[in-house]
C-alpha positions in Angstrom: 25.1 8.4 40.2 25.3 7.9 36.7 22.3 6.4 34.8 21.4 4.8 31.3 19.9 4.2 28.7 18.0 0.2 29.7 19.9 0.4 33.0 18.5 1.7 36.4 21.6 3.8 38.5 25.2 2.6 38.0 25.0 -0.7 39.2 20.9 -1.1 39.7 19.2 -3.4 36.9 15.9 -2.2 35.8 12.5 -4.6 37.0 12.1 -7.2 35.4 8.5 -5.3 33.7 11.4 -3.2 32.2 13.0 -5.6 30.0 12.1 -6.7 26.9 10.3 -9.7 25.8 13.0 -11.4 23.1 15.7 -11.0 25.8 13.0 -12.7 28.5 12.3 -15.5 26.1 16.6 -15.5 26.1 17.2 -16.2 29.4 14.1 -18.7 29.8 15.3 -21.1 27.0 17.8 -22.7 29.1 15.9 -22.9 32.3 13.3 -24.9 30.1 15.7 -27.2 28.7 17.1 -28.0 31.4 13.7 -28.9 33.4 12.7 -31.2 29.8 16.0 -33.0 30.4 14.7 -33.9 34.5 11.9 -34.5 33.2 13.2 -36.8 30.9 15.8 -38.6 33.1 12.5 -39.8 35.6 11.6 -43.3 34.6 7.6 -43.3 33.2 7.7 -46.3 35.5 7.0 -43.5 39.2 10.6 -44.7 40.4 11.3 -42.2 42.8 8.8 -43.3 45.0 9.8 -43.2 48.2 8.5 -45.9 50.3 9.1 -50.2 48.9 5.8 -51.5 47.6 4.9 -55.1 45.9 3.3 -55.3 42.7 -0.3 -56.3 42.1 -0.2 -58.4 38.7 -3.2 -57.9 39.1 -3.9 -54.2 39.0 -3.8 -52.5 35.5 -1.6 -49.4 37.2 1.2 -52.0 37.7 1.3 -53.2 34.6 4.0 -51.0 33.2 6.3 -52.3 35.6 5.8 -56.3 34.9 6.3 -55.2 31.4 9.4 -53.4 32.2 10.8 -56.6 34.4 9.9 -58.9 32.0 11.2 -57.7 29.3 14.1 -57.0 31.5 14.9 -60.8 32.3 13.5 -62.5 28.8 17.3 -63.2 28.1 17.2 -65.3 31.5 16.5 -68.8 32.1 13.2 -69.0 33.6 9.2 -70.7 34.0 7.6 -67.6 35.9 8.2 -64.5 37.9 7.0 -65.0 41.6 7.4 -61.6 43.3 7.9 -57.9 42.1 9.3 -55.1 44.9 9.8 -51.6 43.9 11.7 -49.1 45.6 13.3 -46.2 44.1 14.6 -46.7 40.5 15.1 -50.5 41.2 12.7 -54.3 41.2 12.9 -56.9 43.0 12.5 -59.2 42.1 11.9 -63.1 42.2 11.2 -65.4 39.6 11.6 -69.5 39.8 12.5 -72.5 37.8 10.6 -76.0 37.6 13.5 -78.7 36.0 10.6 -81.3 35.7 7.2 -79.9 34.4 5.6 -82.7 36.7 7.2 -82.4 39.2 6.5 -80.1 42.5 6.4 -76.8 43.3 8.4 -77.7 46.8 11.9 -78.3 44.5 11.4 -75.2 42.2 14.9 -72.9 42.0 14.4 -69.6 43.2 16.7 -66.6 41.4 16.4 -62.8 42.8 17.4 -60.0 41.2 18.4 -56.5 41.3 16.7 -54.9 37.6 16.4 -51.2 36.5 13.6 -49.0 36.2 15.3 -46.6 34.2 17.7 -48.8 32.2 16.9 -53.0 32.1 20.4 -53.7 33.8 19.1 -57.0 36.0 21.7 -57.9 38.5 21.5 -61.7 40.0 21.7 -61.5 43.8 20.6 -65.3 45.4 20.0 -68.4 44.1 18.1 -71.9 45.9 14.9 -73.2 47.0 12.5 -72.9 49.6 12.5 -69.3 49.9 10.8 -67.6 53.6 10.3 -64.0 53.3 10.7 -62.9 57.1 9.9 -59.7 58.4 11.4 -55.6 58.2 14.5 -56.1 60.5 16.6 -52.4 61.7 20.4 -53.6 61.4 21.1 -49.8 61.6 20.2 -46.8 63.6 18.9 -43.8 61.2 18.7 -46.0 57.9 15.8 -48.2 56.9 14.5 -51.7 58.0 15.6 -54.1 55.4 13.9 -57.3 54.6 15.0 -60.9 55.5 14.6 -63.6 54.1 15.3 -67.5 54.5 16.3 -70.4 52.1 17.6 -73.3 51.3 20.5 -74.5 49.1 18.8 -78.2 47.8 15.3 -80.1 48.4 15.4 -83.8 49.0 19.0 -83.3 50.2 21.4 -82.5 53.4 20.4 -79.3 53.4 22.4 -75.8 54.6 19.6 -72.7 55.3 20.8 -69.5 54.7 20.2 -66.0 56.5 20.3 -62.4 54.4 18.4 -59.0 54.3 17.8 -57.1 51.3 18.8 -53.1 51.0 19.0 -50.5 48.8 22.4 -49.6 48.2 22.2 -45.2 46.3 25.8 -46.1 45.2 25.4 -48.8 43.0 21.2 -47.8 42.6 20.2 -51.5 43.1 19.4 -53.9 45.9 21.9 -55.9 47.0 22.2 -58.7 49.6 23.4 -58.9 53.4 26.6 -61.5 54.2 27.8 -62.6 51.3 30.4 -65.7 51.2 30.5 -67.1 48.0 27.5 -66.8 46.6 25.9 -67.6 49.4 24.9 -65.6 52.3 24.7 -66.5 56.2 24.2 -70.3 57.3 22.4 -71.0 60.2 20.9 -74.4 60.1 22.0 -78.1 58.5 20.6 -81.6 58.4 23.3 -82.7 58.2 26.6 -83.2 59.5 30.6 -85.0 59.3 30.7 -88.8 60.4 31.5 -89.5 63.8 30.6 -85.7 64.8 27.2 -84.7 66.5 26.4 -81.0 65.4 24.1 -78.5 66.9 22.8 -75.5 66.0 21.4 -73.2 67.6 20.7 -68.6 66.1 18.9 -66.2 66.8 18.3 -62.7 65.8 18.4 -60.3 69.1 17.9 -56.7 69.8 20.5 -54.5 71.2 19.7 -51.6 73.6 20.2 -48.6 71.1 17.0 -51.0 69.1 19.2 -52.1 65.9 19.2 -55.9 65.8 22.0 -58.3 65.0 22.4 -61.9 64.0 24.0 -64.8 66.3 24.8 -68.4 65.3 26.5 -70.9 67.8 27.6 -73.9 66.3 28.7 -77.6 68.6 30.9 -80.4 67.4 30.5 -82.9 69.7 33.3 -84.9 68.7 32.5 -87.8 71.2 36.1 -89.9 72.2 38.0 -88.7 69.6 38.8 -85.1 70.7 36.8 -82.4 73.4 34.2 -80.7 71.4 34.7 -77.1 70.0 31.8 -74.0 69.4 32.1 -71.9 66.8 29.9 -68.3 68.4 29.9 -65.8 66.0 28.2 -62.5 65.8 26.7 -60.5 62.4 25.5 -57.0 62.3 26.2 -53.4 61.1 29.4 -51.3 61.6 26.9 -48.2 64.2 29.4 -45.9 62.4 30.3 -47.2 58.8 26.4 -48.9 58.2 30.0 -51.3 56.8 28.7 -55.5 57.6 31.1 -57.3 60.5 31.8 -61.0 61.0 33.0 -61.8 64.7 33.8 -65.2 66.3 33.8 -64.3 69.7 35.3 -66.6 72.5 35.9 -66.2 76.4 33.5 -64.3 78.1 32.3 -63.0 75.2 31.1 -66.2 73.7 29.1 -67.5 76.9 27.3 -64.5 76.4 26.1 -64.6 73.2 25.6 -68.4 74.1 22.7 -67.5 76.6 21.2 -65.0 75.2 20.8 -67.3 72.2 19.5 -70.2 74.4 17.2 -67.3 76.3 15.4 -66.5 73.4 11.8 -66.4 73.6 9.1 -65.2 71.7 10.5 -64.9 67.8 8.6 -64.5 65.0 8.4 -67.5 62.9 11.8 -68.5 61.6 14.0 -65.4 63.4 15.0 -68.1 65.8 15.6 -72.2 66.0 17.4 -74.7 68.5 16.3 -73.2 72.1 15.0 -76.3 72.5 18.1 -78.5 72.2 19.7 -80.9 75.1 22.4 -77.9 74.6 20.5 -75.2 75.0 19.0 -76.6 77.9 21.9 -77.2 79.9 23.3 -73.6 79.5 20.0 -72.1 80.6 19.6 -74.8 83.6 23.7 -76.2 83.8 23.3 -78.7 86.3 26.1 -78.8 90.4 28.8 -80.3 88.6 29.9 -83.6 90.9 32.7 -82.4 93.0 34.6 -85.6 94.6 34.0 -86.4 98.1 37.1 -85.5 100.4 36.0 -85.7 104.4 36.7 -89.0 105.7 33.8 -91.8 106.7 32.5 -91.5 109.7 34.6 -95.2 110.5 37.6 -93.8 110.7 39.9 -93.5 113.0 43.2 -92.9 112.1 44.4 -96.1 111.3 47.1 -97.3 108.2 45.9 -100.8 108.3 42.2 -102.7 108.1 42.0 -103.8 111.6 43.0 -107.4 112.0 45.9 -107.0 109.7 49.1 -108.5 110.5 52.5 -105.4 110.2 
């Protein structure tokens, strides 16, 4: 076994205390540099927290987040910041804009943004009026719950109400809304209908056996005597394997099953279901027996082909 100065026997290094002090400093310097780089990469806003929380505008500990978000949104047009929610390195921010200083707050337009807490990047997500926060919902098993919302597209008009939910996108490091199409989310309600059409809408958030939640909608168009009615029944959920958003137009037995589920919903939290009290749903849950044609002959029938007393 060969031994030499500075080393033990061949292939075996001496213990750390045998390494000279200058060499120990040289070995530790790269490690310290890596630690310093990691520390500078962390936002001073404590962005790496693991749970969502709403910012308290009156709390001294949250003022750094408020200042950061305000500076990030300075180039945009808004009158006030309504809410700030923080998760990891992103903030979910709601701003409001009032077109008329003397106007009603109910007519304020809201904008929802995702604001980065590391580089001030801002991403517009939704815009509308009458924003209503719903409950946290579980759309994908094994993934965090998502904060759902309802909102309208306009005030004082034939309003359409939309449904969406916000999740944290780990690839882009931003909040993102679900089921977006052409700048709006899922339409679930409307106060208007095409001329000559009686439109009935029903929707509900439904629970699956595995605990996941889905959204079901039923739009029934009654055209009167013009043509037969039409039904559009949809199921909105996340694919259980890929967690990608799905939109399914149901038909036949699947559509009939969804209609029953939607109309039998009871005890839902406000905003998570609507239309169950409609005549359409009442008929679906308690169908009237069909009136069948009478096929039995009357009691006085004696097999004659002509009335009594008539001439042949």
